PyMOL Python script that loads the backbone (N, CA, C, O; Angstrom):
from pymol import cmd

cmd.read_pdbstr("""\
ATOM      1  N   MET A   1       2.633 -20.952 -29.456  1.00  0.00           N
ATOM      2  CA  MET A   1       1.573 -20.515 -28.561  1.00  0.00           C
ATOM      3  C   MET A   1       1.851 -20.967 -27.130  1.00  0.00           C
ATOM      4  O   MET A   1       1.642 -20.221 -26.173  1.00  0.00           O
ATOM      5  N   LYS A   2       2.329 -22.213 -27.006  1.00  0.00           N
ATOM      6  CA  LYS A   2       2.620 -22.750 -25.685  1.00  0.00           C
ATOM      7  C   LYS A   2       3.750 -21.975 -25.012  1.00  0.00           C
ATOM      8  O   LYS A   2       3.715 -21.749 -23.803  1.00  0.00           O
ATOM      9  N   LYS A   3       4.742 -21.571 -25.786  1.00  0.00           N
ATOM     10  CA  LYS A   3       5.873 -20.811 -25.257  1.00  0.00           C
ATOM     11  C   LYS A   3       5.415 -19.430 -24.784  1.00  0.00           C
ATOM     12  O   LYS A   3       5.875 -18.942 -23.752  1.00  0.00           O
ATOM     13  N   PHE A   4       4.524 -18.812 -25.525  1.00  0.00           N
ATOM     14  CA  PHE A   4       3.978 -17.507 -25.170  1.00  0.00           C
ATOM     15  C   PHE A   4       3.192 -17.590 -23.858  1.00  0.00           C
ATOM     16  O   PHE A   4       3.336 -16.734 -22.985  1.00  0.00           O
ATOM     17  N   LEU A   5       2.369 -18.621 -23.731  1.00  0.00           N
ATOM     18  CA  LEU A   5       1.580 -18.816 -22.524  1.00  0.00           C
ATOM     19  C   LEU A   5       2.473 -19.074 -21.319  1.00  0.00           C
ATOM     20  O   LEU A   5       2.211 -18.581 -20.222  1.00  0.00           O
ATOM     21  N   LEU A   6       3.528 -19.848 -21.533  1.00  0.00           N
ATOM     22  CA  LEU A   6       4.468 -20.148 -20.458  1.00  0.00           C
ATOM     23  C   LEU A   6       5.201 -18.884 -20.010  1.00  0.00           C
ATOM     24  O   LEU A   6       5.433 -18.702 -18.815  1.00  0.00           O
ATOM     25  N   SER A   7       5.565 -18.020 -20.937  1.00  0.00           N
ATOM     26  CA  SER A   7       6.251 -16.783 -20.557  1.00  0.00           C
ATOM     27  C   SER A   7       5.322 -15.860 -19.776  1.00  0.00           C
ATOM     28  O   SER A   7       5.763 -15.181 -18.848  1.00  0.00           O
ATOM     29  N   ILE A   8       4.057 -15.829 -20.135  1.00  0.00           N
ATOM     30  CA  ILE A   8       3.093 -15.017 -19.394  1.00  0.00           C
ATOM     31  C   ILE A   8       2.915 -15.562 -17.985  1.00  0.00           C
ATOM     32  O   ILE A   8       2.838 -14.792 -17.029  1.00  0.00           O
ATOM     33  N   LEU A   9       2.847 -16.888 -17.847  1.00  0.00           N
ATOM     34  CA  LEU A   9       2.703 -17.479 -16.519  1.00  0.00           C
ATOM     35  C   LEU A   9       3.918 -17.192 -15.645  1.00  0.00           C
ATOM     36  O   LEU A   9       3.769 -16.924 -14.452  1.00  0.00           O
ATOM     37  N   TRP A  10       5.122 -17.243 -16.223  1.00  0.00           N
ATOM     38  CA  TRP A  10       6.332 -16.936 -15.455  1.00  0.00           C
ATOM     39  C   TRP A  10       6.330 -15.487 -14.988  1.00  0.00           C
ATOM     40  O   TRP A  10       6.693 -15.198 -13.848  1.00  0.00           O
ATOM     41  N   LYS A  11       5.920 -14.575 -15.870  1.00  0.00           N
ATOM     42  CA  LYS A  11       5.853 -13.162 -15.490  1.00  0.00           C
ATOM     43  C   LYS A  11       4.813 -12.936 -14.401  1.00  0.00           C
ATOM     44  O   LYS A  11       5.046 -12.164 -13.471  1.00  0.00           O
ATOM     45  N   LEU A  12       3.684 -13.593 -14.506  1.00  0.00           N
ATOM     46  CA  LEU A  12       2.647 -13.490 -13.490  1.00  0.00           C
ATOM     47  C   LEU A  12       3.143 -14.042 -12.156  1.00  0.00           C
ATOM     48  O   LEU A  12       2.880 -13.457 -11.106  1.00  0.00           O
ATOM     49  N   LEU A  13       3.847 -15.146 -12.194  1.00  0.00           N
ATOM     50  CA  LEU A  13       4.416 -15.727 -10.983  1.00  0.00           C
ATOM     51  C   LEU A  13       5.423 -14.777 -10.337  1.00  0.00           C
ATOM     52  O   LEU A  13       5.439 -14.634  -9.115  1.00  0.00           O
ATOM     53  N   LEU A  14       6.253 -14.135 -11.137  1.00  0.00           N
ATOM     54  CA  LEU A  14       7.227 -13.180 -10.604  1.00  0.00           C
ATOM     55  C   LEU A  14       6.545 -11.964  -9.979  1.00  0.00           C
ATOM     56  O   LEU A  14       6.987 -11.465  -8.944  1.00  0.00           O
ATOM     57  N   VAL A  15       5.483 -11.494 -10.601  1.00  0.00           N
ATOM     58  CA  VAL A  15       4.751 -10.349 -10.059  1.00  0.00           C
ATOM     59  C   VAL A  15       4.104 -10.719  -8.723  1.00  0.00           C
ATOM     60  O   VAL A  15       4.177  -9.948  -7.767  1.00  0.00           O
ATOM     61  N   VAL A  16       3.481 -11.879  -8.653  1.00  0.00           N
ATOM     62  CA  VAL A  16       2.842 -12.329  -7.414  1.00  0.00           C
ATOM     63  C   VAL A  16       3.884 -12.541  -6.326  1.00  0.00           C
ATOM     64  O   VAL A  16       3.664 -12.160  -5.176  1.00  0.00           O
ATOM     65  N   LEU A  17       5.004 -13.139  -6.669  1.00  0.00           N
ATOM     66  CA  LEU A  17       6.080 -13.352  -5.700  1.00  0.00           C
ATOM     67  C   LEU A  17       6.650 -12.018  -5.213  1.00  0.00           C
ATOM     68  O   LEU A  17       6.922 -11.861  -4.023  1.00  0.00           O
ATOM     69  N   GLY A  18       6.830 -11.075  -6.108  1.00  0.00           N
ATOM     70  CA  GLY A  18       7.309  -9.747  -5.726  1.00  0.00           C
ATOM     71  C   GLY A  18       6.328  -9.045  -4.813  1.00  0.00           C
ATOM     72  O   GLY A  18       6.730  -8.411  -3.838  1.00  0.00           O
ATOM     73  N   PHE A  19       5.042  -9.152  -5.116  1.00  0.00           N
ATOM     74  CA  PHE A  19       4.013  -8.557  -4.269  1.00  0.00           C
ATOM     75  C   PHE A  19       4.038  -9.177  -2.879  1.00  0.00           C
ATOM     76  O   PHE A  19       3.908  -8.474  -1.877  1.00  0.00           O
ATOM     77  N   PHE A  20       4.203 -10.490  -2.822  1.00  0.00           N
ATOM     78  CA  PHE A  20       4.276 -11.170  -1.533  1.00  0.00           C
ATOM     79  C   PHE A  20       5.484 -10.706  -0.731  1.00  0.00           C
ATOM     80  O   PHE A  20       5.367 -10.456   0.468  1.00  0.00           O
ATOM     81  N   VAL A  21       6.633 -10.589  -1.368  1.00  0.00           N
ATOM     82  CA  VAL A  21       7.849 -10.159  -0.673  1.00  0.00           C
ATOM     83  C   VAL A  21       7.682  -8.742  -0.128  1.00  0.00           C
ATOM     84  O   VAL A  21       8.068  -8.467   1.008  1.00  0.00           O
ATOM     85  N   VAL A  22       7.118  -7.854  -0.918  1.00  0.00           N
ATOM     86  CA  VAL A  22       6.928  -6.468  -0.474  1.00  0.00           C
ATOM     87  C   VAL A  22       5.953  -6.408   0.699  1.00  0.00           C
ATOM     88  O   VAL A  22       6.232  -5.741   1.695  1.00  0.00           O
ATOM     89  N   THR A  23       4.825  -7.088   0.598  1.00  0.00           N
ATOM     90  CA  THR A  23       3.840  -7.039   1.676  1.00  0.00           C
ATOM     91  C   THR A  23       4.350  -7.740   2.934  1.00  0.00           C
ATOM     92  O   THR A  23       4.060  -7.293   4.043  1.00  0.00           O
ATOM     93  N   PHE A  24       5.102  -8.829   2.781  1.00  0.00           N
ATOM     94  CA  PHE A  24       5.661  -9.500   3.948  1.00  0.00           C
ATOM     95  C   PHE A  24       6.688  -8.616   4.641  1.00  0.00           C
ATOM     96  O   PHE A  24       6.743  -8.580   5.870  1.00  0.00           O
ATOM     97  N   THR A  25       7.500  -7.907   3.871  1.00  0.00           N
ATOM     98  CA  THR A  25       8.482  -6.992   4.451  1.00  0.00           C
ATOM     99  C   THR A  25       7.785  -5.865   5.198  1.00  0.00           C
ATOM    100  O   THR A  25       8.215  -5.479   6.285  1.00  0.00           O
ATOM    101  N   MET A  26       6.717  -5.338   4.623  1.00  0.00           N
ATOM    102  CA  MET A  26       5.957  -4.291   5.305  1.00  0.00           C
ATOM    103  C   MET A  26       5.380  -4.815   6.614  1.00  0.00           C
ATOM    104  O   MET A  26       5.406  -4.118   7.628  1.00  0.00           O
ATOM    105  N   TYR A  27       4.860  -6.037   6.597  1.00  0.00           N
ATOM    106  CA  TYR A  27       4.286  -6.629   7.805  1.00  0.00           C
ATOM    107  C   TYR A  27       5.370  -6.910   8.848  1.00  0.00           C
ATOM    108  O   TYR A  27       5.180  -6.619  10.029  1.00  0.00           O
ATOM    109  N   PHE A  28       6.484  -7.463   8.429  1.00  0.00           N
ATOM    110  CA  PHE A  28       7.532  -7.876   9.355  1.00  0.00           C
ATOM    111  C   PHE A  28       8.149  -6.689  10.081  1.00  0.00           C
ATOM    112  O   PHE A  28       8.417  -6.772  11.280  1.00  0.00           O
ATOM    113  N   PHE A  29       8.377  -5.599   9.384  1.00  0.00           N
ATOM    114  CA  PHE A  29       8.999  -4.425   9.986  1.00  0.00           C
ATOM    115  C   PHE A  29       7.982  -3.379  10.447  1.00  0.00           C
ATOM    116  O   PHE A  29       8.364  -2.285  10.863  1.00  0.00           O
ATOM    117  N   ASN A  30       6.690  -3.709  10.374  1.00  0.00           N
ATOM    118  CA  ASN A  30       5.617  -2.819  10.814  1.00  0.00           C
ATOM    119  C   ASN A  30       5.674  -1.469  10.088  1.00  0.00           C
ATOM    120  O   ASN A  30       5.439  -0.426  10.698  1.00  0.00           O
ATOM    121  N   LEU A  31       5.978  -1.491   8.815  1.00  0.00           N
ATOM    122  CA  LEU A  31       6.138  -0.260   8.041  1.00  0.00           C
ATOM    123  C   LEU A  31       4.816   0.436   7.769  1.00  0.00           C
ATOM    124  O   LEU A  31       4.791   1.642   7.521  1.00  0.00           O
ATOM    125  N   ASP A  32       3.715  -0.307   7.813  1.00  0.00           N
ATOM    126  CA  ASP A  32       2.426   0.340   7.567  1.00  0.00           C
ATOM    127  C   ASP A  32       2.091   1.329   8.672  1.00  0.00           C
ATOM    128  O   ASP A  32       1.580   2.410   8.381  1.00  0.00           O
ATOM    129  N   MET A  33       2.360   1.000   9.915  1.00  0.00           N
ATOM    130  CA  MET A  33       2.076   1.916  11.009  1.00  0.00           C
ATOM    131  C   MET A  33       3.089   3.055  11.052  1.00  0.00           C
ATOM    132  O   MET A  33       2.760   4.164  11.472  1.00  0.00           O
ATOM    133  N   LYS A  34       4.307   2.789  10.624  1.00  0.00           N
ATOM    134  CA  LYS A  34       5.305   3.859  10.575  1.00  0.00           C
ATOM    135  C   LYS A  34       4.938   4.876   9.491  1.00  0.00           C
ATOM    136  O   LYS A  34       5.122   6.079   9.674  1.00  0.00           O
ATOM    137  N   ALA A  35       4.425   4.390   8.376  1.00  0.00           N
ATOM    138  CA  ALA A  35       3.976   5.297   7.319  1.00  0.00           C
ATOM    139  C   ALA A  35       2.744   6.079   7.775  1.00  0.00           C
ATOM    140  O   ALA A  35       2.598   7.257   7.448  1.00  0.00           O
ATOM    141  N   THR A  36       1.870   5.431   8.522  1.00  0.00           N
ATOM    142  CA  THR A  36       0.694   6.115   9.055  1.00  0.00           C
ATOM    143  C   THR A  36       1.103   7.219  10.020  1.00  0.00           C
ATOM    144  O   THR A  36       0.494   8.289  10.035  1.00  0.00           O
ATOM    145  N   ALA A  37       2.120   6.969  10.818  1.00  0.00           N
ATOM    146  CA  ALA A  37       2.593   7.984  11.766  1.00  0.00           C
ATOM    147  C   ALA A  37       3.144   9.206  11.037  1.00  0.00           C
ATOM    148  O   ALA A  37       3.063  10.322  11.551  1.00  0.00           O
ATOM    149  N   VAL A  38       3.698   9.007   9.853  1.00  0.00           N
ATOM    150  CA  VAL A  38       4.226  10.128   9.074  1.00  0.00           C
ATOM    151  C   VAL A  38       3.092  10.899   8.397  1.00  0.00           C
ATOM    152  O   VAL A  38       3.122  12.128   8.331  1.00  0.00           O
ATOM    153  N   VAL A  39       2.106  10.180   7.904  1.00  0.00           N
ATOM    154  CA  VAL A  39       1.029  10.801   7.123  1.00  0.00           C
ATOM    155  C   VAL A  39      -0.057  11.404   8.016  1.00  0.00           C
ATOM    156  O   VAL A  39      -0.719  12.360   7.611  1.00  0.00           O
ATOM    157  N   ALA A  40      -0.251  10.870   9.211  1.00  0.00           N
ATOM    158  CA  ALA A  40      -1.341  11.305  10.087  1.00  0.00           C
ATOM    159  C   ALA A  40      -1.319  12.806  10.387  1.00  0.00           C
ATOM    160  O   ALA A  40      -2.373  13.436  10.298  1.00  0.00           O
ATOM    161  N   PRO A  41      -0.183  13.414  10.737  1.00  0.00           N
ATOM    162  CA  PRO A  41      -0.225  14.858  10.989  1.00  0.00           C
ATOM    163  C   PRO A  41      -0.652  15.682   9.776  1.00  0.00           C
ATOM    164  O   PRO A  41      -1.338  16.694   9.919  1.00  0.00           O
ATOM    165  N   LEU A  42      -0.252  15.253   8.603  1.00  0.00           N
ATOM    166  CA  LEU A  42      -0.666  15.960   7.390  1.00  0.00           C
ATOM    167  C   LEU A  42      -2.172  15.848   7.178  1.00  0.00           C
ATOM    168  O   LEU A  42      -2.835  16.824   6.829  1.00  0.00           O
ATOM    169  N   LEU A  43      -2.698  14.659   7.391  1.00  0.00           N
ATOM    170  CA  LEU A  43      -4.136  14.467   7.232  1.00  0.00           C
ATOM    171  C   LEU A  43      -4.922  15.214   8.297  1.00  0.00           C
ATOM    172  O   LEU A  43      -5.987  15.761   8.009  1.00  0.00           O
ATOM    173  N   GLU A  44      -4.410  15.246   9.527  1.00  0.00           N
ATOM    174  CA  GLU A  44      -5.098  15.969  10.589  1.00  0.00           C
ATOM    175  C   GLU A  44      -5.130  17.469  10.300  1.00  0.00           C
ATOM    176  O   GLU A  44      -6.139  18.131  10.543  1.00  0.00           O
ATOM    177  N   LYS A  45      -4.035  17.997   9.787  1.00  0.00           N
ATOM    178  CA  LYS A  45      -3.983  19.417   9.450  1.00  0.00           C
ATOM    179  C   LYS A  45      -5.022  19.744   8.372  1.00  0.00           C
ATOM    180  O   LYS A  45      -5.711  20.761   8.451  1.00  0.00           O
ATOM    181  N   TRP A  46      -5.124  18.879   7.378  1.00  0.00           N
ATOM    182  CA  TRP A  46      -6.090  19.086   6.299  1.00  0.00           C
ATOM    183  C   TRP A  46      -7.521  18.941   6.828  1.00  0.00           C
ATOM    184  O   TRP A  46      -8.398  19.728   6.473  1.00  0.00           O
ATOM    185  N   TYR A  47      -7.751  17.946   7.665  1.00  0.00           N
ATOM    186  CA  TYR A  47      -9.095  17.691   8.181  1.00  0.00           C
ATOM    187  C   TYR A  47      -9.542  18.802   9.118  1.00  0.00           C
ATOM    188  O   TYR A  47     -10.722  19.153   9.136  1.00  0.00           O
ATOM    189  N   ASP A  48      -8.631  19.355   9.891  1.00  0.00           N
ATOM    190  CA  ASP A  48      -8.991  20.435  10.811  1.00  0.00           C
ATOM    191  C   ASP A  48      -9.384  21.714  10.079  1.00  0.00           C
ATOM    192  O   ASP A  48     -10.112  22.538  10.633  1.00  0.00           O
ATOM    193  N   ARG A  49      -8.919  21.895   8.847  1.00  0.00           N
ATOM    194  CA  ARG A  49      -9.265  23.095   8.077  1.00  0.00           C
ATOM    195  C   ARG A  49     -10.634  23.010   7.416  1.00  0.00           C
ATOM    196  O   ARG A  49     -11.156  24.026   6.957  1.00  0.00           O
ATOM    197  N   LEU A  50     -11.226  21.821   7.358  1.00  0.00           N
ATOM    198  CA  LEU A  50     -12.544  21.685   6.731  1.00  0.00           C
ATOM    199  C   LEU A  50     -13.587  22.433   7.541  1.00  0.00           C
ATOM    200  O   LEU A  50     -13.556  22.450   8.772  1.00  0.00           O
ATOM    201  N   GLU A  51     -14.514  23.053   6.816  1.00  0.00           N
ATOM    202  CA  GLU A  51     -15.569  23.793   7.478  1.00  0.00           C
ATOM    203  C   GLU A  51     -16.645  22.827   7.941  1.00  0.00           C
ATOM    204  O   GLU A  51     -17.076  21.960   7.181  1.00  0.00           O
ATOM    205  N   ARG A  52     -17.075  22.972   9.175  1.00  0.00           N
ATOM    206  CA  ARG A  52     -18.094  22.097   9.749  1.00  0.00           C
ATOM    207  C   ARG A  52     -19.475  22.736   9.610  1.00  0.00           C
ATOM    208  O   ARG A  52     -19.619  23.958   9.627  1.00  0.00           O
ATOM    209  N   LYS A  53     -20.462  21.895   9.476  1.00  0.00           N
ATOM    210  CA  LYS A  53     -21.828  22.383   9.426  1.00  0.00           C
ATOM    211  C   LYS A  53     -22.509  22.260  10.778  1.00  0.00           C
ATOM    212  O   LYS A  53     -23.529  22.904  11.022  1.00  0.00           O
ATOM    213  N   GLN A  54     -21.950  21.438  11.659  1.00  0.00           N
ATOM    214  CA  GLN A  54     -22.499  21.285  13.002  1.00  0.00           C
ATOM    215  C   GLN A  54     -21.454  21.758  14.002  1.00  0.00           C
ATOM    216  O   GLN A  54     -20.257  21.516  13.848  1.00  0.00           O
ATOM    217  N   TYR A  55     -21.936  22.424  15.007  1.00  0.00           N
ATOM    218  CA  TYR A  55     -21.043  22.881  16.075  1.00  0.00           C
ATOM    219  C   TYR A  55     -21.552  22.330  17.393  1.00  0.00           C
ATOM    220  O   TYR A  55     -22.760  22.237  17.609  1.00  0.00           O
ATOM    221  N   ILE A  56     -20.656  21.974  18.250  1.00  0.00           N
ATOM    222  CA  ILE A  56     -21.033  21.434  19.559  1.00  0.00           C
ATOM    223  C   ILE A  56     -21.149  22.560  20.545  1.00  0.00           C
ATOM    224  O   ILE A  56     -21.458  22.327  21.714  1.00  0.00           O
TER     225      ILE A  56
END
""", "prot")
cmd.dss("prot")
cmd.show_as("cartoon", "prot")
cmd.util.cbc("prot")
cmd.orient("prot")
């Protein structure tokens, strides 16, 4: 039982460490804003096609 619990803790530690490495890399290279720059035109195109109920 102790060995099973220890293996689960090691796997959990690896997952948390991997998550930290991925998020730190995204932060360090500013990849979140670069991804936003790629996705924004697609979202704007979709949003502009929505029918409005109010007109200015």
